[in-house]
C-alpha positions as CSV (number, residue, x, y, z in Angstrom):
1,X,19.1,-36.3,-0.9
2,X,15.5,-37.1,0.2
3,X,14.9,-33.0,1.0
4,X,16.6,-31.9,-2.2
5,X,14.5,-34.4,-4.4
6,X,11.3,-33.1,-2.5
7,X,12.4,-29.2,-3.1
8,X,13.2,-29.9,-6.6
9,X,9.6,-30.9,-6.7
10,X,8.0,-28.1,-4.9
11,X,9.6,-25.8,-7.2
12,X,8.6,-26.9,-10.9
13,X,5.0,-27.7,-9.2
14,X,4.6,-24.2,-7.6
15,X,0.9,-24.0,-6.5
16,X,1.6,-20.3,-5.3
17,X,3.8,-21.0,-3.0
18,X,1.5,-22.4,-0.9
19,X,3.3,-26.4,-0.8
20,X,6.2,-27.0,1.5
21,X,8.1,-29.9,1.1
22,X,8.8,-32.9,3.3
23,X,11.6,-32.2,5.4
24,X,12.6,-35.9,6.2
25,X,11.9,-38.9,4.3
26,X,11.5,-40.4,8.4
27,X,8.5,-38.0,9.0
28,X,6.8,-38.1,5.8
29,X,4.2,-39.7,7.4
30,X,3.3,-37.2,9.4
31,X,1.7,-35.1,7.2
32,X,-1.5,-36.3,6.5
33,X,-4.7,-34.0,6.3
34,X,-6.0,-32.7,9.6
35,X,-2.6,-33.4,11.4
36,X,-1.2,-30.5,13.1
37,X,1.9,-29.0,12.8
38,X,4.4,-26.3,13.9
39,X,5.5,-23.5,11.9
40,X,7.7,-21.2,13.6
41,X,10.0,-18.5,12.0
42,X,13.9,-19.5,12.5
43,X,15.5,-15.6,13.1
44,X,15.0,-12.2,11.3
45,X,18.2,-13.4,9.4
46,X,16.2,-16.7,7.4
47,X,12.5,-15.3,6.4
48,X,11.5,-19.3,5.5
49,X,9.7,-20.8,8.5
50,X,10.2,-23.7,9.9
51,X,7.7,-26.6,9.6
52,X,7.7,-29.3,12.7
53,X,5.6,-32.7,12.8
54,X,3.3,-33.3,15.7
55,X,2.0,-36.9,16.6
56,X,-1.6,-35.5,16.7
57,X,-4.6,-34.3,14.4
58,X,-6.9,-31.3,14.8
59,X,-9.6,-33.6,16.8
60,X,-6.8,-34.3,19.4
61,X,-7.0,-30.9,20.6
62,X,-11.4,-30.1,20.1
63,X,-12.8,-30.5,23.3
64,X,-15.5,-33.7,23.0
65,X,-14.8,-36.8,21.3
66,X,-16.7,-36.2,18.1
67,X,-15.3,-37.2,15.2
68,X,-14.6,-34.4,12.2
69,X,-17.3,-35.2,9.6
70,X,-14.9,-33.0,7.2
71,X,-14.1,-35.7,3.9
72,X,-11.3,-35.7,2.3
73,X,-11.2,-36.1,-1.8
74,X,-8.1,-37.6,-3.7
75,X,-7.4,-37.6,-7.3
76,X,-4.1,-37.7,-9.8
77,X,-1.9,-34.9,-10.1
78,X,0.6,-35.4,-12.8
79,X,3.6,-38.5,-13.4
80,X,7.1,-36.9,-12.1
81,X,10.0,-37.9,-13.6
82,X,13.3,-35.0,-13.6
83,X,17.0,-35.4,-14.1
84,X,18.9,-31.9,-12.9
85,X,22.0,-30.8,-13.2
86,X,22.5,-28.7,-10.2
87,X,25.6,-26.3,-9.8
88,X,27.1,-26.2,-6.4
89,X,28.0,-22.5,-6.3
90,X,24.9,-19.8,-5.4
91,X,22.6,-19.8,-2.8
92,X,20.6,-22.7,-4.4
93,X,24.2,-24.9,-4.3
94,X,25.1,-24.0,-0.8
95,X,21.6,-25.5,-0.2
96,X,21.9,-29.0,-2.2
97,X,25.4,-29.3,-0.2
98,X,23.6,-29.8,2.9
99,X,20.8,-31.9,1.4
100,X,22.4,-34.3,-1.0
101,X,24.3,-35.9,1.7
102,X,27.0,-37.2,-0.2
103,X,30.9,-36.6,-1.0
104,X,31.3,-33.6,-3.7
105,X,35.0,-32.5,-2.8
106,X,36.5,-32.0,-6.1
107,X,32.8,-31.4,-7.7
108,X,31.5,-28.1,-9.5
109,X,28.1,-29.9,-10.1
110,X,25.2,-32.5,-8.8
111,X,23.2,-34.5,-11.1
112,X,20.0,-35.8,-9.1
113,X,18.0,-38.2,-10.6
114,X,14.1,-38.6,-9.3
115,X,11.3,-41.0,-10.2
116,X,8.6,-40.3,-8.1
117,X,6.0,-41.8,-11.0
118,X,2.2,-40.5,-10.9
119,X,1.4,-38.9,-8.1
120,X,-2.0,-38.1,-6.1
121,X,-3.0,-35.2,-4.0
122,X,-5.4,-35.6,-1.2
123,X,-7.2,-32.9,0.4
124,X,-9.5,-31.6,2.8
125,X,-13.3,-30.4,2.0
126,X,-12.2,-27.2,3.5
127,X,-16.3,-25.8,3.2
128,X,-17.8,-28.7,5.1
129,X,-14.4,-28.3,7.8
130,X,-15.4,-24.2,8.1
131,X,-18.5,-25.3,9.1
132,X,-18.6,-27.8,11.0
133,X,-15.9,-26.0,13.8
134,X,-18.1,-22.9,14.4
135,X,-19.7,-25.1,17.4
136,X,-15.9,-26.9,18.6
137,X,-13.5,-25.4,20.9
138,X,-10.1,-25.6,21.4
139,X,-8.5,-27.8,24.7
140,X,-6.3,-25.2,26.2
141,X,-5.2,-28.3,28.7
142,X,-3.3,-30.5,25.9
143,X,0.3,-30.3,26.0
144,X,0.5,-29.2,22.7
145,X,-2.0,-26.3,22.7
146,X,0.2,-25.5,26.1
147,X,3.7,-25.7,24.8
148,X,2.8,-23.6,21.4
149,X,1.0,-21.2,23.3
150,X,4.1,-20.2,25.7
151,X,6.0,-19.4,22.3
152,X,4.9,-16.1,20.7
153,X,7.0,-17.3,17.2
154,X,5.0,-20.3,16.7
155,X,2.1,-20.9,15.2
156,X,-0.1,-23.6,15.1
157,X,-1.3,-25.1,11.7
158,X,-3.3,-27.5,10.2
159,X,-2.3,-29.6,7.3
160,X,-5.3,-29.2,4.7
161,X,-3.3,-31.1,1.6
162,X,-0.7,-33.4,0.8
163,X,0.8,-35.5,-2.0
164,X,2.0,-38.7,-2.0
165,X,3.6,-41.5,-4.6
166,X,1.8,-44.3,-5.6
167,X,4.4,-46.8,-6.2
168,X,8.1,-47.7,-5.0
169,X,10.2,-44.8,-6.4
170,X,13.9,-44.6,-6.5
171,X,15.9,-41.3,-5.7
172,X,20.5,-41.3,-7.5
173,X,22.5,-38.6,-7.0
174,X,26.0,-38.0,-8.5
175,X,28.5,-35.9,-7.7
176,X,31.2,-34.4,-10.7
177,X,32.8,-31.8,-13.0
178,X,30.4,-30.2,-15.3
179,X,30.8,-31.3,-18.6
180,X,31.4,-35.1,-17.8
181,X,28.7,-37.6,-18.0
182,X,26.4,-38.0,-15.4
183,X,25.5,-42.1,-14.4
184,X,23.6,-42.7,-11.6
185,X,24.0,-45.9,-10.0
186,X,23.7,-47.6,-6.5
187,X,26.4,-46.8,-3.9
188,X,28.6,-50.2,-3.7
189,X,32.1,-51.0,-2.5
190,X,34.0,-49.5,-5.8
191,X,32.6,-46.6,-4.8
192,X,34.6,-45.8,-1.8
193,X,34.7,-42.1,-2.3
194,X,31.0,-41.9,-1.8
195,X,30.3,-39.6,-5.1
196,X,26.9,-41.2,-5.7
197,X,24.2,-42.4,-3.5
198,X,20.9,-43.9,-4.5
199,X,17.7,-44.7,-2.1
200,X,14.5,-46.5,-3.0
201,X,11.6,-45.7,-0.8
202,X,8.3,-47.3,-0.6
203,X,4.7,-46.2,-2.2
204,X,2.2,-44.0,0.1
205,X,5.2,-41.5,0.6
206,X,4.2,-37.8,1.3
207,X,6.2,-35.9,-0.8
208,X,4.8,-32.0,-0.5
209,X,2.2,-30.7,1.8
210,X,0.3,-27.4,2.4
211,X,-1.3,-25.7,5.7
212,X,-3.7,-23.0,6.9
213,X,-2.8,-21.3,10.5
214,X,-4.8,-21.4,13.5
215,X,-6.1,-18.3,14.9
216,X,-7.6,-19.4,18.6
217,X,-9.7,-16.7,20.7
218,X,-8.8,-17.0,24.6
219,X,-12.5,-18.5,24.6
220,X,-11.5,-21.4,22.7
221,X,-12.9,-20.5,19.5
222,X,-10.7,-20.9,16.5
223,X,-10.4,-19.7,13.0
224,X,-9.0,-21.3,10.5
225,X,-7.2,-18.9,8.2
226,X,-7.8,-19.8,4.1
227,X,-6.1,-16.4,3.3
228,X,-2.5,-14.8,4.0
229,X,-4.8,-11.6,5.2
230,X,-5.5,-12.9,8.8
231,X,-2.6,-14.4,10.4
232,X,-2.6,-17.0,12.9
233,X,-1.4,-17.6,16.2
234,X,-2.9,-17.1,19.9
235,X,-5.0,-14.2,20.9
236,X,-3.5,-12.5,23.7
237,X,-5.0,-10.9,26.9
238,X,-3.6,-7.6,26.2
239,X,-4.9,-7.9,22.6
240,X,-8.4,-8.5,23.7
241,X,-8.2,-5.3,26.2
242,X,-6.9,-2.9,23.6
243,X,-10.1,-4.3,21.1
244,X,-12.8,-4.2,24.0
245,X,-10.9,-0.2,24.7
246,X,-11.8,0.6,21.3
247,X,-15.3,-0.9,21.0
248,X,-16.2,1.0,24.3
249,X,-14.7,4.6,22.7
250,X,-16.1,3.9,19.8
251,X,-19.5,3.8,21.5
252,X,-18.8,6.7,23.6
253,X,-17.9,8.5,20.4
254,X,-20.9,7.7,18.8
255,X,-23.2,8.4,21.7
256,X,-21.4,12.2,22.6
257,X,-22.1,12.9,18.4
258,X,-25.3,12.1,18.7
259,X,-25.8,14.6,22.1
260,X,-24.5,17.2,20.3
261,X,-26.2,16.7,17.4
262,X,-29.9,17.2,19.5
263,X,-28.0,20.1,21.3
264,X,-27.3,21.3,17.7
265,X,-31.0,20.8,17.1
266,X,-32.0,22.5,20.1
267,X,-29.8,25.6,19.3
268,X,-31.3,25.9,16.1
269,X,-35.1,25.9,17.0
270,X,-34.1,28.7,19.7
271,X,-32.1,30.9,17.5
272,X,-35.6,30.5,15.7
273,X,-37.6,31.5,18.6
274,X,-35.5,34.6,19.1
275,X,-35.6,35.4,15.9
276,X,-39.3,35.3,15.4
277,X,-39.8,37.1,18.3
278,X,-37.7,40.4,17.5
279,X,-38.8,40.3,14.0
280,X,-42.5,41.0,15.6
281,X,-44.2,44.2,16.9
282,X,-43.9,45.3,20.9
283,X,-47.3,45.1,21.2
284,X,-47.8,41.8,20.0
285,X,-44.7,40.0,22.2
286,X,-44.6,42.2,25.0
287,X,-47.3,39.9,26.9
288,X,-45.7,41.0,30.5
289,X,-47.4,44.3,30.3
290,X,-50.9,43.3,29.7
291,X,-53.2,43.4,32.5
292,X,-53.6,39.7,34.5
293,X,-50.0,38.5,33.1
294,X,-46.9,36.7,34.9
295,X,-44.7,39.5,36.5
296,X,-41.2,39.7,35.9
297,X,-39.4,39.3,39.4
298,X,-35.5,39.5,40.8
299,X,-34.6,36.0,42.2
300,X,-31.9,38.1,43.9
301,X,-34.3,39.9,45.9
302,X,-35.4,36.4,47.6
303,X,-32.1,34.8,48.1
304,X,-32.2,32.4,44.7
305,X,-29.0,32.5,43.6
306,X,-28.3,33.3,39.8
307,X,-28.5,30.3,37.4
308,X,-29.4,29.3,33.9
309,X,-32.1,30.3,32.1
310,X,-35.0,27.7,31.5
311,X,-34.9,28.6,27.5
312,X,-31.6,29.6,26.3
313,X,-29.6,28.0,29.3
314,X,-29.6,24.3,28.4
315,X,-27.7,24.7,25.1
316,X,-24.3,25.1,24.2
317,X,-23.5,28.5,26.4
318,X,-24.9,28.6,30.1
319,X,-26.8,31.8,29.2
320,X,-27.3,32.7,33.4
321,X,-29.8,34.9,34.6
322,X,-31.0,36.7,37.8
323,X,-34.6,37.1,36.7
324,X,-37.5,34.9,36.6
325,X,-41.2,33.9,37.2
326,X,-43.0,32.7,40.7
327,X,-46.2,32.1,39.4
328,X,-44.7,29.5,37.3
329,X,-43.4,26.0,38.4
330,X,-41.0,23.6,36.5
331,X,-40.1,19.8,37.9
332,X,-41.1,20.6,41.7
333,X,-39.4,24.1,41.5
334,X,-41.7,26.9,42.7
335,X,-40.2,29.2,40.2
336,X,-38.7,29.4,37.1
337,X,-35.7,31.3,36.0
338,X,-36.0,33.1,32.4
339,X,-34.2,36.2,31.0
340,X,-35.9,39.6,31.5
341,X,-36.3,40.0,27.2
342,X,-36.9,38.3,25.5
343,X,-37.5,34.7,26.9
344,X,-40.0,35.8,29.5
345,X,-42.3,36.9,26.8
346,X,-41.7,33.6,24.9
347,X,-42.2,31.8,27.8
348,X,-45.3,32.5,28.7
349,X,-46.3,33.1,24.9
350,X,-45.9,29.8,24.6
351,X,-47.4,28.8,28.0
352,X,-50.4,30.2,26.8
């Protein structure tokens, strides 16, 4: 019956779907701000999640003894009095049959009366909490962390707000036939069929709460998922490996792009250089024909194998040649490979 009333309250108050009804009156005191709950999906047939309370708070699973400094603000939310007549047929009726806890044989509807009075909302100062957790780490040796980490379907959550009553409240339920006068009274000895039921619970009872999921990294750092964009859970080793692989891949791609850009610019420079050479008359470019210049030689005659030209053999196309010059040296090598035309003349023109 308590479950039916809290579900009805959450449905009417709304809050964008973030509010969760307290599933049990006996555990209502465990859904306080900064308490930890475990969120677990039932199965693929049930889209809703099941929330299980724990006896721990966020501070209990953190390393160190320092208290959490984030404060909790409180204010009055509304005055809640509800009387509803719910049909036992349909999807909602099936849930009500399980929640009200009374005999509904021969009935087609259930009347529920909930008198919560003024309820208050208690919520954590989110901005202060987010600043504080940047320097805190999770204790992986904590029993709750070990147990939650072993299940891939379980997500650890922290309660960020709770809604509580401010006075003693009553709940009444009556099962009957639609159209009859619905009555609300406590079960007594004359009510042998158990078609009426009423309970009274004390002030400051939590009736609804909302949570933020926790995402915990391998190094103990953690994030509080304040939006639905990021989901909670534990960082898996394979996830971290893939992330490192993609980072390395991106670095290599960027480095390769830069190398290809340098090669492309070098290629354009060589193309411009050769174009400039061919556009000039032979008398201005053929330095080897002038007196006192270096001499072209066939390196094969000196047992030197064919290799890339020092001018045009370093780009995308490995242009090789058997010609060179013994009068020039580069990097301790006593000769330079150069194409007979035009690289030989261009090289010596630059050297001059």
